[in-house]
N, CA, C and O atoms as a GROMACS GRO file, in nm:
protein
  504
    1MET      N    1   1.900   1.810   0.082
    1MET     CA    2   1.787   1.745   0.143
    1MET      C    3   1.769   1.608   0.078
    1MET      O    4   1.764   1.597  -0.045
    2THR      N    5   1.759   1.504   0.158
    2THR     CA    6   1.743   1.370   0.108
    2THR      C    7   1.595   1.336   0.094
    2THR      O    8   1.515   1.361   0.185
    3ALA      N    9   1.559   1.281  -0.020
    3ALA     CA   10   1.420   1.242  -0.042
    3ALA      C   11   1.387   1.120   0.044
    3ALA      O   12   1.469   1.030   0.061
    4ARG      N   13   1.266   1.120   0.098
    4ARG     CA   14   1.223   1.005   0.177
    4ARG      C   15   1.173   0.896   0.084
    4ARG      O   16   1.127   0.924  -0.027
    5GLU      N   17   1.182   0.774   0.130
    5GLU     CA   18   1.128   0.664   0.053
    5GLU      C   19   0.976   0.666   0.060
    5GLU      O   20   0.918   0.720   0.154
    6THR      N   21   0.913   0.606  -0.040
    6THR     CA   22   0.768   0.604  -0.049
    6THR      C   23   0.716   0.462  -0.037
    6THR      O   24   0.768   0.370  -0.099
    7ILE      N   25   0.612   0.446   0.043
    7ILE     CA   26   0.541   0.320   0.055
    7ILE      C   27   0.402   0.337  -0.005
    7ILE      O   28   0.333   0.435   0.024
    8ALA      N   29   0.361   0.242  -0.088
    8ALA     CA   30   0.226   0.240  -0.142
    8ALA      C   31   0.142   0.144  -0.057
    8ALA      O   32   0.184   0.031  -0.030
    9LEU      N   33   0.023   0.190  -0.017
    9LEU     CA   34  -0.067   0.110   0.067
    9LEU      C   35  -0.198   0.087  -0.007
    9LEU      O   36  -0.264   0.183  -0.049
   10ILE      N   37  -0.235  -0.039  -0.023
   10ILE     CA   38  -0.356  -0.076  -0.096
   10ILE      C   39  -0.422  -0.191  -0.020
   10ILE      O   40  -0.352  -0.275   0.038
   11ALA      N   41  -0.553  -0.195  -0.020
   11ALA     CA   42  -0.624  -0.308   0.040
   11ALA      C   43  -0.754  -0.333  -0.033
   11ALA      O   44  -0.827  -0.240  -0.066
   12HIS      N   45  -0.782  -0.457  -0.057
   12HIS     CA   46  -0.913  -0.494  -0.112
   12HIS      C   47  -1.020  -0.464  -0.008
   12HIS      O   48  -0.990  -0.449   0.110
   13ASP      N   49  -1.144  -0.457  -0.052
   13ASP     CA   50  -1.254  -0.415   0.035
   13ASP      C   51  -1.259  -0.489   0.168
   13ASP      O   52  -1.274  -0.427   0.273
   14GLU      N   53  -1.248  -0.620   0.165
   14GLU     CA   54  -1.257  -0.699   0.287
   14GLU      C   55  -1.133  -0.689   0.376
   14GLU      O   56  -1.131  -0.743   0.486
   15LYS      N   57  -1.032  -0.620   0.329
   15LYS     CA   58  -0.906  -0.605   0.404
   15LYS      C   59  -0.879  -0.461   0.447
   15LYS      O   60  -0.775  -0.433   0.507
   16LYS      N   61  -0.970  -0.370   0.416
   16LYS     CA   62  -0.947  -0.228   0.447
   16LYS      C   63  -0.940  -0.203   0.598
   16LYS      O   64  -0.857  -0.123   0.643
   17ASP      N   65  -1.023  -0.269   0.676
   17ASP     CA   66  -1.015  -0.253   0.822
   17ASP      C   67  -0.880  -0.300   0.874
   17ASP      O   68  -0.821  -0.236   0.960
   18ASP      N   69  -0.833  -0.412   0.820
   18ASP     CA   70  -0.703  -0.465   0.861
   18ASP      C   71  -0.592  -0.366   0.827
   18ASP      O   72  -0.500  -0.346   0.906
   19MET      N   73  -0.600  -0.303   0.709
   19MET     CA   74  -0.499  -0.205   0.669
   19MET      C   75  -0.501  -0.084   0.763
   19MET      O   76  -0.396  -0.034   0.802
   20ALA      N   77  -0.621  -0.037   0.798
   20ALA     CA   78  -0.633   0.077   0.889
   20ALA      C   79  -0.574   0.041   1.026
   20ALA      O   80  -0.506   0.123   1.087
   21GLN      N   81  -0.600  -0.079   1.073
   21GLN     CA   82  -0.544  -0.125   1.201
   21GLN      C   83  -0.392  -0.137   1.193
   21GLN      O   84  -0.321  -0.101   1.287
   22PHE      N   85  -0.343  -0.188   1.081
   22PHE     CA   86  -0.198  -0.200   1.059
   22PHE      C   87  -0.133  -0.062   1.064
   22PHE      O   88  -0.031  -0.043   1.129
   23ALA      N   89  -0.193   0.035   0.994
   23ALA     CA   90  -0.138   0.171   0.991
   23ALA      C   91  -0.138   0.232   1.131
   23ALA      O   92  -0.043   0.299   1.170
   24ALA      N   93  -0.244   0.209   1.206
   24ALA     CA   94  -0.251   0.262   1.343
   24ALA      C   95  -0.145   0.198   1.431
   24ALA      O   96  -0.081   0.267   1.512
   25ALA      N   97  -0.125   0.068   1.417
   25ALA     CA   98  -0.026  -0.002   1.499
   25ALA      C   99   0.117   0.040   1.465
   25ALA      O  100   0.205   0.034   1.551
   26HIS      N  101   0.139   0.083   1.342
   26HIS     CA  102   0.275   0.118   1.298
   26HIS      C  103   0.287   0.265   1.259
   26HIS      O  104   0.367   0.301   1.172
   27ARG      N  105   0.207   0.348   1.322
   27ARG     CA  106   0.205   0.490   1.287
   27ARG      C  107   0.342   0.556   1.297
   27ARG      O  108   0.377   0.638   1.213
   28LYS      N  109   0.420   0.520   1.399
   28LYS     CA  110   0.553   0.582   1.415
   28LYS      C  111   0.645   0.544   1.299
   28LYS      O  112   0.712   0.631   1.243
   29ALA      N  113   0.647   0.418   1.264
   29ALA     CA  114   0.733   0.374   1.153
   29ALA      C  115   0.685   0.434   1.021
   29ALA      O  116   0.767   0.480   0.941
   30LEU      N  117   0.555   0.433   0.997
   30LEU     CA  118   0.502   0.485   0.872
   30LEU      C  119   0.523   0.636   0.858
   30LEU      O  120   0.532   0.687   0.746
   31ALA      N  121   0.530   0.706   0.968
   31ALA     CA  122   0.552   0.851   0.964
   31ALA      C  123   0.688   0.887   0.905
   31ALA      O  124   0.711   1.002   0.867
   32ASN      N  125   0.778   0.790   0.897
   32ASN     CA  126   0.912   0.813   0.841
   32ASN      C  127   0.916   0.800   0.689
   32ASN      O  128   1.021   0.817   0.627
   33TYR      N  129   0.801   0.770   0.629
   33TYR     CA  130   0.793   0.750   0.485
   33TYR      C  131   0.691   0.846   0.424
   33TYR      O  132   0.603   0.897   0.492
   34ASP      N  133   0.705   0.869   0.294
   34ASP     CA  134   0.597   0.930   0.218
   34ASP      C  135   0.501   0.817   0.186
   34ASP      O  136   0.544   0.708   0.148
   35LEU      N  137   0.373   0.842   0.201
   35LEU     CA  138   0.273   0.737   0.181
   35LEU      C  139   0.179   0.773   0.067
   35LEU      O  140   0.130   0.885   0.058
   36VAL      N  141   0.155   0.676  -0.021
   36VAL     CA  142   0.054   0.689  -0.124
   36VAL      C  143  -0.040   0.570  -0.108
   36VAL      O  144   0.001   0.463  -0.063
   37ALA      N  145  -0.165   0.590  -0.145
   37ALA     CA  146  -0.264   0.483  -0.133
   37ALA      C  147  -0.371   0.501  -0.238
   37ALA      O  148  -0.392   0.611  -0.289
   38THR      N  149  -0.438   0.392  -0.269
   38THR     CA  150  -0.556   0.404  -0.353
   38THR      C  151  -0.662   0.478  -0.273
   38THR      O  152  -0.656   0.484  -0.150
   39GLY      N  153  -0.760   0.533  -0.342
   39GLY     CA  154  -0.853   0.629  -0.283
   39GLY      C  155  -0.923   0.587  -0.156
   39GLY      O  156  -0.909   0.654  -0.054
   40THR      N  157  -0.998   0.479  -0.161
   40THR     CA  158  -1.076   0.439  -0.044
   40THR      C  159  -0.986   0.391   0.068
   40THR      O  160  -1.008   0.425   0.185
   41THR      N  161  -0.883   0.314   0.034
   41THR     CA  162  -0.789   0.267   0.136
   41THR      C  163  -0.722   0.387   0.204
   41THR      O  164  -0.711   0.390   0.326
   42GLY      N  165  -0.679   0.484   0.125
   42GLY     CA  166  -0.617   0.603   0.182
   42GLY      C  167  -0.710   0.678   0.276
   42GLY      O  168  -0.668   0.726   0.381
   43GLY      N  169  -0.837   0.687   0.238
   43GLY     CA  170  -0.935   0.753   0.323
   43GLY      C  171  -0.952   0.682   0.455
   43GLY      O  172  -0.963   0.746   0.560
   44ARG      N  173  -0.955   0.550   0.451
   44ARG     CA  174  -0.972   0.472   0.575
   44ARG      C  175  -0.849   0.487   0.665
   44ARG      O  176  -0.863   0.494   0.787
   45ILE      N  177  -0.731   0.491   0.606
   45ILE     CA  178  -0.609   0.509   0.685
   45ILE      C  179  -0.611   0.648   0.749
   45ILE      O  180  -0.577   0.662   0.867
   46MET      N  181  -0.650   0.750   0.673
   46MET     CA  182  -0.653   0.886   0.726
   46MET      C  183  -0.756   0.901   0.838
   46MET      O  184  -0.734   0.977   0.932
   47GLU      N  185  -0.867   0.829   0.830
   47GLU     CA  186  -0.965   0.830   0.939
   47GLU      C  187  -0.908   0.766   1.065
   47GLU      O  188  -0.928   0.816   1.176
   48ALA      N  189  -0.837   0.655   1.048
   48ALA     CA  190  -0.782   0.581   1.161
   48ALA      C  191  -0.660   0.648   1.222
   48ALA      O  192  -0.639   0.642   1.343
   49VAL      N  193  -0.579   0.712   1.137
   49VAL     CA  194  -0.453   0.773   1.183
   49VAL      C  195  -0.440   0.911   1.117
   49VAL      O  196  -0.364   0.927   1.022
   50PRO      N  197  -0.514   1.011   1.169
   50PRO     CA  198  -0.515   1.142   1.103
   50PRO      C  199  -0.379   1.211   1.095
   50PRO      O  200  -0.358   1.298   1.010
   51GLU      N  201  -0.287   1.172   1.182
   51GLU     CA  202  -0.156   1.238   1.178
   51GLU      C  203  -0.068   1.191   1.062
   51GLU      O  204   0.033   1.255   1.033
   52LEU      N  205  -0.104   1.082   0.996
   52LEU     CA  206  -0.027   1.037   0.880
   52LEU      C  207  -0.070   1.116   0.757
   52LEU      O  208  -0.188   1.137   0.733
   53ASP      N  209   0.029   1.158   0.680
   53ASP     CA  210   0.002   1.230   0.556
   53ASP      C  211   0.001   1.127   0.443
   53ASP      O  212   0.104   1.072   0.406
   54VAL      N  213  -0.117   1.103   0.388
   54VAL     CA  214  -0.135   1.002   0.283
   54VAL      C  215  -0.182   1.072   0.155
   54VAL      O  216  -0.284   1.142   0.156
   55VAL      N  217  -0.109   1.054   0.047
   55VAL     CA  218  -0.151   1.105  -0.083
   55VAL      C  219  -0.241   1.000  -0.144
   55VAL      O  220  -0.200   0.886  -0.166
   56ARG      N  221  -0.365   1.039  -0.173
   56ARG     CA  222  -0.463   0.946  -0.226
   56ARG      C  223  -0.469   0.952  -0.378
   56ARG      O  224  -0.482   1.060  -0.437
   57MET      N  225  -0.460   0.836  -0.439
   57MET     CA  226  -0.480   0.822  -0.583
   57MET      C  227  -0.628   0.792  -0.606
   57MET      O  228  -0.708   0.800  -0.514
   58LYS      N  229  -0.664   0.759  -0.727
   58LYS     CA  230  -0.801   0.717  -0.757
   58LYS      C  231  -0.828   0.583  -0.689
   58LYS      O  232  -0.734   0.514  -0.648
   59SER      N  233  -0.954   0.547  -0.678
   59SER     CA  234  -0.991   0.415  -0.630
   59SER      C  235  -0.927   0.311  -0.721
   59SER      O  236  -0.911   0.335  -0.841
   60GLY      N  237  -0.891   0.196  -0.665
   60GLY     CA  238  -0.824   0.092  -0.744
   60GLY      C  239  -0.894   0.058  -0.875
   60GLY      O  240  -0.830   0.063  -0.980
   61PRO      N  241  -1.023   0.024  -0.871
   61PRO     CA  242  -1.092  -0.012  -0.995
   61PRO      C  243  -1.105   0.104  -1.095
   61PRO      O  244  -1.131   0.081  -1.213
   62LEU      N  245  -1.086   0.226  -1.048
   62LEU     CA  246  -1.099   0.343  -1.136
   62LEU      C  247  -0.964   0.394  -1.185
   62LEU      O  248  -0.955   0.504  -1.241
   63GLY      N  249  -0.859   0.316  -1.163
   63GLY     CA  250  -0.727   0.353  -1.214
   63GLY      C  251  -0.621   0.374  -1.108
   63GLY      O  252  -0.504   0.395  -1.142
   64GLY      N  253  -0.657   0.368  -0.982
   64GLY     CA  254  -0.558   0.389  -0.876
   64GLY      C  255  -0.447   0.286  -0.875
   64GLY      O  256  -0.331   0.319  -0.851
   65ASP      N  257  -0.483   0.159  -0.901
   65ASP     CA  258  -0.380   0.055  -0.910
   65ASP      C  259  -0.280   0.088  -1.020
   65ASP      O  260  -0.159   0.071  -1.004
   66GLN      N  261  -0.332   0.136  -1.132
   66GLN     CA  262  -0.245   0.170  -1.245
   66GLN      C  263  -0.161   0.294  -1.216
   66GLN      O  264  -0.046   0.302  -1.258
   67GLN      N  265  -0.218   0.391  -1.143
   67GLN     CA  266  -0.140   0.509  -1.106
   67GLN      C  267  -0.020   0.469  -1.020
   67GLN      O  268   0.091   0.516  -1.040
   68ILE      N  269  -0.045   0.382  -0.923
   68ILE     CA  270   0.064   0.337  -0.836
   68ILE      C  271   0.162   0.250  -0.915
   68ILE      O  272   0.282   0.258  -0.892
   69GLY      N  273   0.111   0.169  -1.008
   69GLY     CA  274   0.200   0.091  -1.094
   69GLY      C  275   0.293   0.182  -1.173
   69GLY      O  276   0.412   0.151  -1.187
   70ALA      N  277   0.242   0.292  -1.225
   70ALA     CA  278   0.326   0.387  -1.298
   70ALA      C  279   0.432   0.446  -1.207
   70ALA      O  280   0.546   0.466  -1.248
   71MET      N  281   0.395   0.476  -1.083
   71MET     CA  282   0.492   0.529  -0.988
   71MET      C  283   0.604   0.428  -0.960
   71MET      O  284   0.720   0.465  -0.946
   72ILE      N  285   0.567   0.300  -0.953
   72ILE     CA  286   0.668   0.195  -0.934
   72ILE      C  287   0.763   0.194  -1.054
   72ILE      O  288   0.885   0.191  -1.037
   73ALA      N  289   0.706   0.197  -1.175
   73ALA     CA  290   0.788   0.195  -1.297
   73ALA      C  291   0.880   0.316  -1.307
   73ALA      O  292   0.988   0.308  -1.366
   74GLU      N  293   0.839   0.429  -1.249
   74GLU     CA  294   0.920   0.550  -1.251
   74GLU      C  295   1.020   0.556  -1.136
   74GLU      O  296   1.093   0.654  -1.123
   75GLY      N  297   1.023   0.454  -1.052
   75GLY     CA  298   1.116   0.451  -0.939
   75GLY      C  299   1.074   0.537  -0.822
   75GLY      O  300   1.156   0.573  -0.738
   76LYS      N  301   0.946   0.572  -0.816
   76LYS     CA  302   0.897   0.662  -0.710
   76LYS      C  303   0.838   0.589  -0.590
   76LYS      O  304   0.805   0.652  -0.490
   77VAL      N  305   0.824   0.457  -0.598
   77VAL     CA  306   0.772   0.378  -0.487
   77VAL      C  307   0.877   0.274  -0.450
   77VAL      O  308   0.926   0.202  -0.536
   78SER      N  309   0.912   0.268  -0.322
   78SER     CA  310   1.017   0.176  -0.279
   78SER      C  311   0.964   0.053  -0.206
   78SER      O  312   1.040  -0.040  -0.178
   79MET      N  313   0.833   0.050  -0.175
   79MET     CA  314   0.774  -0.067  -0.110
   79MET      C  315   0.623  -0.067  -0.137
   79MET      O  316   0.559   0.038  -0.137
   80LEU      N  317   0.568  -0.187  -0.159
   80LEU     CA  318   0.425  -0.203  -0.181
   80LEU      C  319   0.368  -0.291  -0.071
   80LEU      O  320   0.413  -0.403  -0.050
   81ILE      N  321   0.269  -0.238  -0.001
   81ILE     CA  322   0.195  -0.317   0.096
   81ILE      C  323   0.052  -0.324   0.045
   81ILE      O  324  -0.019  -0.223   0.041
   82PHE      N  325   0.011  -0.443   0.006
   82PHE     CA  326  -0.116  -0.463  -0.062
   82PHE      C  327  -0.186  -0.580   0.005
   82PHE      O  328  -0.154  -0.696  -0.022
   83PHE      N  329  -0.282  -0.551   0.092
   83PHE     CA  330  -0.357  -0.657   0.158
   83PHE      C  331  -0.462  -0.709   0.061
   83PHE      O  332  -0.566  -0.647   0.041
   84THR      N  333  -0.433  -0.824   0.003
   84THR     CA  334  -0.522  -0.882  -0.096
   84THR      C  335  -0.625  -0.974  -0.030
   84THR      O  336  -0.603  -1.026   0.080
   85ASP      N  337  -0.736  -0.992  -0.097
   85ASP     CA  338  -0.841  -1.082  -0.051
   85ASP      C  339  -0.859  -1.191  -0.156
   85ASP      O  340  -0.928  -1.170  -0.256
   86PRO      N  341  -0.798  -1.307  -0.135
   86PRO     CA  342  -0.804  -1.413  -0.236
   86PRO      C  343  -0.940  -1.483  -0.243
   86PRO      O  344  -0.962  -1.565  -0.332
   87LEU      N  345  -1.030  -1.451  -0.152
   87LEU     CA  346  -1.158  -1.521  -0.147
   87LEU      C  347  -1.273  -1.445  -0.213
   87LEU      O  348  -1.384  -1.498  -0.223
   88THR      N  349  -1.248  -1.322  -0.258
   88THR     CA  350  -1.352  -1.241  -0.320
   88THR      C  351  -1.318  -1.217  -0.467
   88THR      O  352  -1.207  -1.172  -0.497
   89PRO      N  353  -1.410  -1.246  -0.558
   89PRO     CA  354  -1.383  -1.219  -0.700
   89PRO      C  355  -1.369  -1.068  -0.724
   89PRO      O  356  -1.443  -0.987  -0.666
   90LEU      N  357  -1.276  -1.032  -0.808
   90LEU     CA  358  -1.249  -0.891  -0.835
   90LEU      C  359  -1.264  -0.862  -0.984
   90LEU      O  360  -1.200  -0.926  -1.066
   91PRO      N  361  -1.350  -0.765  -1.018
   91PRO     CA  362  -1.366  -0.732  -1.159
   91PRO      C  363  -1.240  -0.669  -1.220
   91PRO      O  364  -1.221  -0.674  -1.342
   92HIS      N  365  -1.156  -0.611  -1.138
   92HIS     CA  366  -1.034  -0.546  -1.190
   92HIS      C  367  -0.910  -0.629  -1.158
   92HIS      O  368  -0.802  -0.574  -1.136
   93ASP      N  369  -0.926  -0.761  -1.154
   93ASP     CA  370  -0.816  -0.851  -1.122
   93ASP      C  371  -0.695  -0.832  -1.213
   93ASP      O  372  -0.581  -0.847  -1.169
   94VAL      N  373  -0.718  -0.800  -1.338
   94VAL     CA  374  -0.608  -0.780  -1.432
   94VAL      C  375  -0.520  -0.661  -1.389
   94VAL      O  376  -0.399  -0.665  -1.407
   95ASP      N  377  -0.581  -0.556  -1.332
   95ASP     CA  378  -0.505  -0.442  -1.282
   95ASP      C  379  -0.419  -0.482  -1.162
   95ASP      O  380  -0.305  -0.438  -1.148
   96VAL      N  381  -0.477  -0.565  -1.075
   96VAL     CA  382  -0.406  -0.612  -0.957
   96VAL      C  383  -0.284  -0.694  -1.000
   96VAL      O  384  -0.175  -0.678  -0.945
   97LYS      N  385  -0.303  -0.782  -1.096
   97LYS     CA  386  -0.190  -0.863  -1.145
   97LYS      C  387  -0.083  -0.776  -1.208
   97LYS      O  388   0.036  -0.802  -1.189
   98ALA      N  389  -0.122  -0.674  -1.282
   98ALA     CA  390  -0.025  -0.584  -1.343
   98ALA      C  391   0.056  -0.511  -1.236
   98ALA      O  392   0.177  -0.493  -1.249
   99LEU      N  393  -0.011  -0.469  -1.131
   99LEU     CA  394   0.056  -0.397  -1.022
   99LEU      C  395   0.158  -0.486  -0.952
   99LEU      O  396   0.272  -0.445  -0.930
  100THR      N  397   0.118  -0.607  -0.916
  100THR     CA  398   0.211  -0.697  -0.848
  100THR      C  399   0.324  -0.740  -0.942
  100THR      O  400   0.437  -0.763  -0.898
  101ARG      N  401   0.294  -0.750  -1.070
  101ARG     CA  402   0.399  -0.782  -1.168
  101ARG      C  403   0.504  -0.671  -1.172
  101ARG      O  404   0.624  -0.699  -1.174
  102LEU      N  405   0.460  -0.546  -1.172
  102LEU     CA  406   0.554  -0.434  -1.174
  102LEU      C  407   0.641  -0.432  -1.048
  102LEU      O  408   0.761  -0.404  -1.056
  103ALA      N  409   0.582  -0.460  -0.934
  103ALA     CA  410   0.660  -0.464  -0.810
  103ALA      C  411   0.767  -0.573  -0.819
  103ALA      O  412   0.878  -0.556  -0.768
  104THR      N  413   0.734  -0.682  -0.884
  104THR     CA  414   0.831  -0.790  -0.902
  104THR      C  415   0.938  -0.751  -1.004
  104THR      O  416   1.057  -0.772  -0.980
  105VAL      N  417   0.896  -0.695  -1.116
  105VAL     CA  418   0.990  -0.655  -1.221
  105VAL      C  419   1.090  -0.553  -1.168
  105VAL      O  420   1.209  -0.561  -1.198
  106TYR      N  421   1.043  -0.456  -1.090
  106TYR     CA  422   1.130  -0.350  -1.040
  106TYR      C  423   1.192  -0.385  -0.905
  106TYR      O  424   1.258  -0.302  -0.842
  107ASP      N  425   1.169  -0.509  -0.860
  107ASP     CA  426   1.237  -0.565  -0.744
  107ASP      C  427   1.223  -0.480  -0.618
  107ASP      O  428   1.320  -0.453  -0.549
  108ILE      N  429   1.099  -0.439  -0.590
  108ILE     CA  430   1.075  -0.367  -0.465
  108ILE      C  431   1.010  -0.463  -0.366
  108ILE      O  432   0.938  -0.554  -0.407
  109PRO      N  433   1.034  -0.444  -0.238
  109PRO     CA  434   0.968  -0.530  -0.138
  109PRO      C  435   0.816  -0.517  -0.153
  109PRO      O  436   0.762  -0.408  -0.173
  110MET      N  437   0.748  -0.633  -0.142
  110MET     CA  438   0.603  -0.635  -0.160
  110MET      C  439   0.543  -0.730  -0.056
  110MET      O  440   0.581  -0.846  -0.048
  111ALA      N  441   0.450  -0.678   0.021
  111ALA     CA  442   0.376  -0.760   0.116
  111ALA      C  443   0.233  -0.771   0.068
  111ALA      O  444   0.169  -0.670   0.040
  112LEU      N  445   0.183  -0.893   0.058
  112LEU     CA  446   0.045  -0.914   0.015
  112LEU      C  447  -0.045  -0.956   0.130
  112LEU      O  448  -0.164  -0.982   0.110
  113ASN      N  449   0.010  -0.962   0.249
  113ASN     CA  450  -0.070  -0.992   0.368
  113ASN      C  451  -0.006  -0.924   0.489
  113ASN      O  452   0.106  -0.874   0.482
  114ARG      N  453  -0.080  -0.923   0.598
  114ARG     CA  454  -0.034  -0.850   0.716
  114ARG      C  455   0.093  -0.912   0.776
  114ARG      O  456   0.181  -0.839   0.821
  115ALA      N  457   0.103  -1.044   0.777
  115ALA     CA  458   0.221  -1.108   0.836
  115ALA      C  459   0.349  -1.061   0.768
  115ALA      O  460   0.448  -1.031   0.835
  116THR      N  461   0.348  -1.054   0.636
  116THR     CA  462   0.466  -1.009   0.563
  116THR      C  463   0.489  -0.859   0.584
  116THR      O  464   0.603  -0.815   0.600
  117ALA      N  465   0.382  -0.782   0.585
  117ALA     CA  466   0.395  -0.637   0.608
  117ALA      C  467   0.457  -0.610   0.744
  117ALA      O  468   0.540  -0.519   0.757
  118GLU      N  469   0.419  -0.687   0.845
  118GLU     CA  470   0.476  -0.670   0.979
  118GLU      C  471   0.627  -0.692   0.975
  118GLU      O  472   0.702  -0.620   1.041
  119MET      N  473   0.671  -0.791   0.898
  119MET     CA  474   0.814  -0.820   0.889
  119MET      C  475   0.889  -0.707   0.816
  119MET      O  476   1.004  -0.678   0.849
  120LEU      N  477   0.825  -0.645   0.717
  120LEU     CA  478   0.891  -0.538   0.642
  120LEU      C  479   0.898  -0.408   0.723
  120LEU      O  480   0.998  -0.337   0.718
  121ILE      N  481   0.792  -0.378   0.797
  121ILE     CA  482   0.785  -0.250   0.869
  121ILE      C  483   0.856  -0.256   1.004
  121ILE      O  484   0.921  -0.160   1.044
  122ALA      N  485   0.844  -0.368   1.072
  122ALA     CA  486   0.900  -0.378   1.207
  122ALA      C  487   0.982  -0.506   1.221
  122ALA      O  488   0.947  -0.593   1.301
  123PRO      N  489   1.091  -0.520   1.144
  123PRO     CA  490   1.165  -0.646   1.144
  123PRO      C  491   1.235  -0.678   1.276
  123PRO      O  492   1.263  -0.795   1.304
  124ASP      N  493   1.264  -0.577   1.358
  124ASP     CA  494   1.337  -0.601   1.481
  124ASP      C  495   1.248  -0.608   1.604
  124ASP      O  496   1.296  -0.636   1.714
  125GLU      N  497   1.119  -0.581   1.588
  125GLU     CA  498   1.028  -0.586   1.701
  125GLU      C  499   0.987  -0.730   1.729
  125GLU      O  500   0.973  -0.810   1.636
  126ASP      N  501   0.968  -0.761   1.855
  126ASP     CA  502   0.918  -0.895   1.892
  126ASP      C  503   0.780  -0.886   1.948
  126ASP      O  504   0.722  -0.989   1.985
   0.00000   0.00000   0.00000
């Protein structure tokens, strides 16, 4: 049995609706992956697309970003989709930087906005 690749899905508060819409629009493609998400983002995705199986970590500020970062370091996450909000100050910004740093260090595809995520998930669609 071949293990499926895992995608981590994270969104800042002002981007959670966009992430839920993205997941709904790409439900077929996402169903081919194991999905992990930070707590609130995962809950919003599950509300929007109940047929997707999403493993929820803690909320980002409560350690969820770090849990997913550890999964990246262990080779358990093959892609990070993180809809960031550059216009809102974040008290846990250091965790966010650590997470994106790990994705870079371990050379996994990383989308920080919807346009890039669309290219990673549906590269052949027009």
